[in-house]
N, C-alpha and C positions, 0 to 999 in steps of 0.2 A: 846213892852209891856214891854219889861227888863229896856229898857231908860226909861221908865215912871216912873216904881216903883225906879230906883233909883234918878231920878228927883223930885218925891215926897216925898222921905225919905230924900231929903236935900231942902223939904221947897218950892217947884214948886208948884202950880195950874196945875195939870194933866186930860186930860182926853183925855181915849181910845174909839174908834167907830170902834166895827167890824162888817162888811155886812151880816158875816156867824153866821148859829143858833150856833154854837160852836166856842168857845174862843180856840185859838193856832193854828193854821194855819194848814199844815199839820202834826205836832203832835198829834193835836186833833182824825187823821183817821189814823194814821201811828203806832199805839202803844205808841205814847209817847217817844220812845225813842231817847237818845241823846249820841253822841258820845265824850265825855271829856277825855282826857287825863290826867293822875296822878292825879285824883282825889281824894278826903281823902276818899268819899265810895267804890270806888276801893280798896285803901290800906285796908279802913277795910276787904272787903271781901277776902283780901291775894291777891291783882294783884299787881306786883312792875314795872307797864310800866313808861318807862319814856320820859321826852318831848323831848329829842334827837331822841328818836325810833319814837314819833308819827311827829315829823319833817321828817324823813327821808319816813313814813310810806305815807303821805300827799301830801309832794314833787313829790313822785314818779308817783302819780293819780293826777295830778294838771294838767293841762295847763301849757304850756311853759310862757304865757305872768302873771302866778298868780306870785309877788314878792315875793321873800324868806322870807322878813321882812313881808309880809301877814301872812304865813304860820307861823312864826316863832313866831309872836304876838298873835296867838289862840293856838297854844301850851303851851306856857306859860303863859297864861291868865287866860284861858279856867275855869281850878281849881278856880281862885280867885273869878272869877264871880260865880261859882257853891257856892262856902263858903259864899262869900258876900248875895246870895239867898239864904241862907240856913238861915244864923241868921240872915236875915232882915224882912224876910216873912215866912209865914205861909206854904209855898212851899217847899215839901223835895222829894228827889231823892233817888233812891238806886239804887246799883249795882247788876249786875251781869253777870256773866261768859257769854260770846257768843261772839264765834268767828268775826275777822275784815273779812270785805267783800274778800280782797285779803289778805288772812294771809300768802301766800307765798310769800308776795313781802317783799320785805328789810324795817325794821321795824314794820312789821304786826305782827300781836299775833295770836296764836289759841284761846286764851281766852278771848281776847277783850282789 
C-alpha cells in the first residue's frame, strides 16, 4: 500500500485492490503496531534507540540466510519511510514504550 502511495505522490495512476473487508493485512487485526527503530515519534517520547542496536537485535533473531544488507537497509530506512508517510499522507503514528519481544538479546530494549 505504501508503494502505491509513493507512486501516486509521484504522478502515477494507482489502484489498490483489497480482498478483505479491512485494509491493512495483519496490522488491521494485530493492534496495528509496527516496529520502526529510531523513529522521530520514539525520540519525542524519550526513546533513544539506535539503528546499530536495532541491527544487532534483528540479526540475532533472523535466519542465517537473511543478508546483513537487507537488515541494515531496514533499520537505516524505516524511520525515513515513517517520516515520508507523516509528511505526505493523513496517516499518523505515535510511539509508546513497549518492550522488545526478546529485550534480553543483544540490541534489545525493555522500552522498545
